[in-house]
C-alpha positions in Angstrom: 22.8 7.2 -0.1 19.7 7.3 2.0 16.9 4.8 2.0 14.7 6.6 -0.4 17.5 7.0 -2.9 18.3 3.3 -2.6 14.7 2.4 -3.3 14.6 4.6 -6.4 18.0 3.5 -7.7 18.3 -0.2 -6.8 18.6 -2.5 -9.8 16.0 -4.9 -8.2 12.5 -4.3 -7.0 12.0 -4.1 -3.2 9.4 -6.0 -1.4 6.4 -4.3 0.3 4.0 -5.5 3.0 1.2 -8.0 2.5 -2.5 -7.6 3.2 -2.4 -6.6 6.8 -6.1 -6.2 7.4 -7.2 -9.6 6.1 -4.2 -11.2 7.7 -5.1 -9.8 11.1 -8.7 -10.8 10.8 -8.4 -14.3 9.3 -4.9 -15.5 10.5 -4.6 -13.7 13.8 -8.3 -13.8 14.8 -8.4 -10.1 15.7 -11.3 -7.7 15.3 -10.8 -4.6 13.1 -13.6 -2.1 13.6 -14.5 -0.6 10.2 -11.6 -2.6 8.7 -9.2 -0.1 10.4 -5.8 -1.7 11.2 -4.7 1.3 13.1 -7.0 0.2 16.0 -4.5 -2.5 16.7 -1.9 -0.1 18.0 -4.0 0.6 21.1 -4.1 -3.1 22.1 -1.1 -5.1 23.3 -2.2 -8.2 21.3 -2.6 -6.0 18.3 0.8 -4.5 18.5 2.3 -8.0 19.0 0.5 -9.2 15.8 1.6 -6.3 13.8 5.2 -6.9 15.0 5.0 -10.5 13.9 3.7 -9.4 10.5 6.6 -7.0 10.2 9.1 -9.7 11.0 7.6 -12.0 8.3 8.0 -9.2 5.7 11.6 -8.6 6.9 12.4 -12.3 6.6 11.2 -12.3 2.9 13.2 -9.2 2.0 16.3 -10.5 3.8 16.2 -13.9 2.1 15.6 -12.2 -1.3 18.5 -9.9 -0.7 16.6 -6.8 -1.4 15.0 -3.8 0.5 11.6 -3.5 2.2 9.0 -0.8 2.3 7.3 -1.2 5.7 3.9 0.4 6.1 2.6 2.4 9.0 -0.9 0.9 9.2 -2.8 4.1 8.7 -5.1 3.3 5.8 -8.2 4.5 7.5 -6.6 7.0 9.9 -8.2 10.1 8.3 -10.7 12.6 9.4 -13.9 11.2 7.8 -13.3 7.7 9.1 -12.2 9.2 12.4 -15.6 10.9 12.6 -17.3 7.5 12.1 -15.3 6.2 15.1 -15.8 9.3 17.2 -12.1 10.4 16.8 -11.3 14.0 16.4 -8.5 15.8 14.5 -6.0 15.7 17.3 -6.6 12.0 17.9 -6.2 11.2 14.1 -2.9 13.1 14.0 -1.7 11.2 17.1 -2.7 7.8 15.6 -0.8 8.5 12.4 2.3 9.6 14.4 2.1 6.6 16.6 1.9 4.2 13.7 5.0 5.7 12.0 6.9 5.5 15.4 6.1 1.8 15.7 7.2 1.2 12.1 10.4 3.0 12.7 11.0 1.0 15.9 10.5 -2.3 14.0 12.8 -1.0 11.3 15.5 -0.3 13.8 15.2 -3.8 15.2 15.5 -5.6 11.9 17.2 -3.4 9.2 20.6 -4.4 7.9 23.0 -2.9 5.5 22.0 -5.4 2.9 18.2 -5.0 3.6 17.4 -1.3 4.0 13.9 -0.5 5.1 11.9 2.6 4.1 8.9 3.5 6.4 5.8 4.3 4.4 2.9 6.4 5.8 -0.3 5.2 4.2 -3.2 7.4 3.2 -6.4 5.4 2.3 -9.6 6.5 0.7 -11.7 9.0 2.6 -14.9 7.0 1.8 -15.6 3.5 0.7 -12.5 2.3 -1.3 -14.7 0.5 -3.8 -17.5 3.0 -4.3 -16.5 6.0 -6.4 -19.7 7.9 -5.5 -18.3 8.4 -2.0 -15.1 9.9 -3.3 -14.5 13.6 -2.5 -13.4 16.2 -5.1 -9.8 17.3 -5.1 -10.2 20.4 -2.9 -12.1 18.5 -0.2 -9.6 15.6 -0.3 -6.7 18.0 0.1 -8.2 19.4 3.3 -9.2 16.1 4.7 -5.8 14.4 4.1 -3.6 17.3 5.4 -4.0 16.3 9.1 -2.7 12.7 8.4 0.0 13.8 6.0 1.5 16.4 8.3 1.5 13.9 11.2 3.2 11.3 9.1 5.8 13.8 8.0 6.6 15.1 11.5 6.9 11.5 12.8 9.7 10.8 10.3 8.3 8.5 7.6 10.6 8.1 4.6 7.7 8.5 2.2 3.9 8.3 2.0 1.5 6.5 -0.3 -2.1 7.2 -1.1 -3.5 3.8 -2.0 -6.8 2.3 -3.1 -7.6 5.6 -4.9 -10.9 5.2 -6.8 -10.7 8.4 -8.8 -8.1 10.8 -10.1 -9.9 13.6 -8.2 -9.3 12.1 -4.8 -5.8 11.0 -5.8 -5.0 14.6 -6.8 -6.2 15.9 -3.4 -4.1 13.3 -1.6 -1.0 14.2 -3.7 -1.5 17.9 -2.9 -1.7 17.1 0.8 1.4 15.0 0.8 3.3 17.6 -1.2 2.2 20.4 1.1 3.3 18.3 4.1 6.8 17.9 2.5 6.5 14.2 1.9 8.0 12.3 -0.9 4.9 10.4 -2.2 3.4 7.8 -4.4 -0.1 7.3 -5.8 -1.7 3.9 -6.1 -5.0 3.3 -7.9 -7.4 0.4 -7.5 -9.1 -1.1 -10.5 -12.1 -3.3 -11.3 -11.9 -6.5 -13.2 -11.9 -4.6 -16.5 -8.7 -2.8 -15.5 -10.4 0.6 -15.1 -10.7 2.6 -11.9 -14.1 2.4 -10.1 -14.7 5.9 -11.4 -14.5 4.5 -15.0 -11.2 6.2 -15.8 -8.4 4.3 -17.4 -5.1 4.1 -15.5 -3.4 6.2 -18.1 -6.0 9.0 -17.9 -5.9 9.0 -14.1 -2.1 9.3 -14.1 -2.4 12.2 -16.6 -4.9 13.9 -14.4 -2.7 13.8 -11.3 0.4 14.7 -13.3 -1.4 17.9 -14.4 -1.3 19.1 -10.7 2.5 18.9 -10.8 2.9 17.4 -7.3 5.7 15.2 -8.7 4.9 11.7 -7.3 7.8 9.4 -7.1 5.8 6.9 -9.0 2.3 5.5 -9.4 0.9 2.0 -8.7 -2.0 -0.4 -8.7 -3.4 -2.1 -5.6 -6.3 -4.1 -4.4 -6.9 -6.1 -7.6 -5.6 -9.4 -8.8 -2.7 -9.2 -11.4 -5.0 -10.7 -14.0 -7.3 -7.8 -13.7 -4.8 -5.1 -14.6 -2.0 -6.7 -16.6 -3.4 -5.5 -19.9 -4.2 -2.1 -18.4 -0.5 -1.5 -18.0 0.2 -1.5 -21.7 0.0 2.3 -21.9 2.2 5.2 -22.8 2.4 6.1 -19.1 3.6 2.6 -18.1 7.1 3.8 -17.1 5.5 6.0 -14.4 4.1 2.9 -12.7 6.6 1.8 -10.0 4.4 -0.2 -7.5 2.2 -3.3 -7.6 0.3 -4.4 -4.5 -2.1 -7.0 -5.7 -5.0 -9.0 -4.2 -4.8 -12.7 -3.8 -8.2 -13.4 -5.1 -9.5 -13.2 -8.7 -12.9 -12.1 -7.4 -14.3 -8.7 -8.0 -14.6 -6.1 -5.3 -18.4 -6.7 -5.0 -17.8 -10.4 -4.7 -15.1 -10.0 -2.1 -17.3 -7.6 0.0 -20.0 -10.3 0.2 -17.7 -13.0 1.5 -17.2 -13.9 5.1 -14.3 -16.3 4.5 -10.8 -15.6 3.1 -10.0 -16.3 -0.5 -6.2 -16.5 -0.4 -6.0 -17.6 -4.0 -2.9 -19.5 -5.2 0.3 -18.0 -3.7 2.5 -19.7 -6.3 0.5 -18.5 -9.2 0.2 -15.0 -7.6 4.0 -14.9 -7.2 4.6 -15.9 -10.8 2.2 -13.3 -12.1 3.7 -10.5 -10.1 7.2 -11.6 -11.0 6.1 -11.7 -14.7 4.9 -8.1 -14.4 8.2 -7.0 -12.9 10.2 -8.7 -15.6 8.0 -7.0 -18.2 8.4 -3.7 -16.4 11.9 -3.7 -15.0 11.5 -0.2 -13.7 9.1 -1.3 -11.0 10.4 -0.2 -7.5 8.3 -2.4 -5.2 6.1 -5.4 -5.2 3.7 -6.2 -2.3 0.4 -7.7 -1.4 -3.1 -6.4 -0.7 -6.3 -8.2 0.4 -5.9 -11.9 1.0 -2.1 -12.0 0.7 0.4 -12.9 3.4 4.1 -13.7 3.7 3.6 -16.8 1.6 2.5 -14.8 -1.4 5.5 -12.4 -1.0 7.8 -15.3 -0.6 6.6 -16.8 -3.9 7.0 -13.5 -5.7 10.5 -13.0 -4.3 11.5 -16.6 -5.3 10.2 -16.1 -8.8 11.7 -12.7 -9.3 15.0 -12.9 -7.4 15.7 -16.6 -7.7 15.8 -17.4 -4.0 15.0 -21.0 -3.0 13.8 -20.7 0.6 11.8 -17.5 0.8 8.8 -18.0 3.0 8.1 -21.5 1.7 
């Protein structure tokens, strides 16, 4: 059974990464131009920090006795954000391939038979992840995502995920691009404090809109929001299609978080309890990870609460 099959068929949720961007800025003291973690691959100190973060995620998964989905840090490695940073199409393709290569290297150094690791190529929003007015339509998104998706596929990722999707239109375009690149893929929406996408769509309506395209995502998910913001939004007929939660540490809204210059790491223990509670309510969840403000402590608390381990990232 290959890694993706194990992820989909395991009787326990796997762990995913934590909030790399905020961890790199606030815990490692590294600068991320335009909040783009992929810029770290070009700096020795950046690669070392990413390697340390990967090792912390491995440690949580190993102690919990479950698998890990390890991200290639390519959330803003796409054509529109590349243009902002004076990077062309070939450079964006190379960055995506490089990120997958590093993730595979860290996987090879840490994977065990008991802790399989699936490498995940990440597609992030083409505009501002919190402002739906900047989101492209489905056709534009398909074209803009294809460069990244193809590079991720050629570099050998096990799957790809489009995360922090603010609208079903952009998510549909991302799903088309990943399908056309031959990637097994997932779609992850972000929501506001009312549990709706920034576009105003409900989670259920957004899932239905992407499903209509018949790209056959492995599953859907929610990211970049606190569990308290979306727990009620998951009580929908489409709930069994939701296989991924990657939650924020903070209960603040996106607008409030954007205005802060300090880190709100929330309460890791409460965060872990809330995520584990969602997993117990939705036993079909495939993976649980963190987004903004989280680190290995949050993952460790979730793993302890969910899998009963006593020493996970205490």
